[in-house]
N, C-alpha and C positions, 0 to 999 in steps of 0.2 A: 957351767957351760954357758958362753956368750949367746946371743941371738942368732948369729951365724950359725955355728956349729948346732944348735938347736934345731934350727930351720932345715939344715942338710940331714941331720938325723932323721927327721920327721918323715921324709921321701924314702929313706932306706929302712929295709927289714920289716916291710908291711906294718902290721897291727903292732908289733912289739916296738918298732922304732916310732910308732906314734905315742905309745904309752911311755916310753924313755923320755921323748921330747917333752911331753906334757907334764910329767911328775919331776923329771930330773933335771931340767934345763930352765932356761929364761923363757917362762910361758908368755910373759906380757909381750916381751921384745919379737918372739917368733909367733904370736898366735895367728897371724895371716897365714903363714906357710904351714902351721900344724893343721889349721881348717882346710886349706888347698889340697894337702896330702890326703887328710881323711875323706874329703870329697872324691878324689881320685881313686882312693882304694875301694870304696863303696861302690862307685860306679863302674869299677874293673871287674866287679862280680858279674856284671852283665854280659861279659865276655863269653861266659859258659853257653849261652844261647847259639845253638846251630847256625851257620851260614852268617848271618848279620852280626853274630857275636865276633867273628873272626875279624871283620872290619871294625867293630867297636872296640876291640883289643888292641889294634894297631893304632887307633886314636887316642886310646889310654895312654899307651907307651909313649907316643908323642906329647901328651898333656904332662905325664911324668917328666920328661926330660926338660920340659919347657918349665916346669915348677923348679926343677933342681937347679937349673942354671940360673933362674931368679933369685933362689935362694943362695946361690954361691956369690952373686952380685949383691946380694943385699936389697934387691928391689920388689915391689910388691905389685907384680905383674900378674893379673888373674889368666887363668887358663882358658882357651875358647870353649863356648858352649855352656861350661858346668861351673865355671869360675865365679859366678854371682851367687851361688849357694851358700848360705851361711848354717853352718851346724854349731860352731862353738861361738858363744857371744863373749 
């Protein structure tokens, strides 16, 4: 898989999509989007908190859509608020 497809797959299917993108695709070319998708996935787990979590969940959906659009355009645009977090080096 090329970097564009790998970046798109990283945003789909949750943790399974991340694993497929990390091991099955162009990891170096799509490392930015794999990292962004992982950060969005981990922070979306906070949406389970009552009341505030609902607002946070909506924000995570917006971040997910922004990241997916950036992956489709092959741009390295960081998502707001949590985009500067680096998990993968």
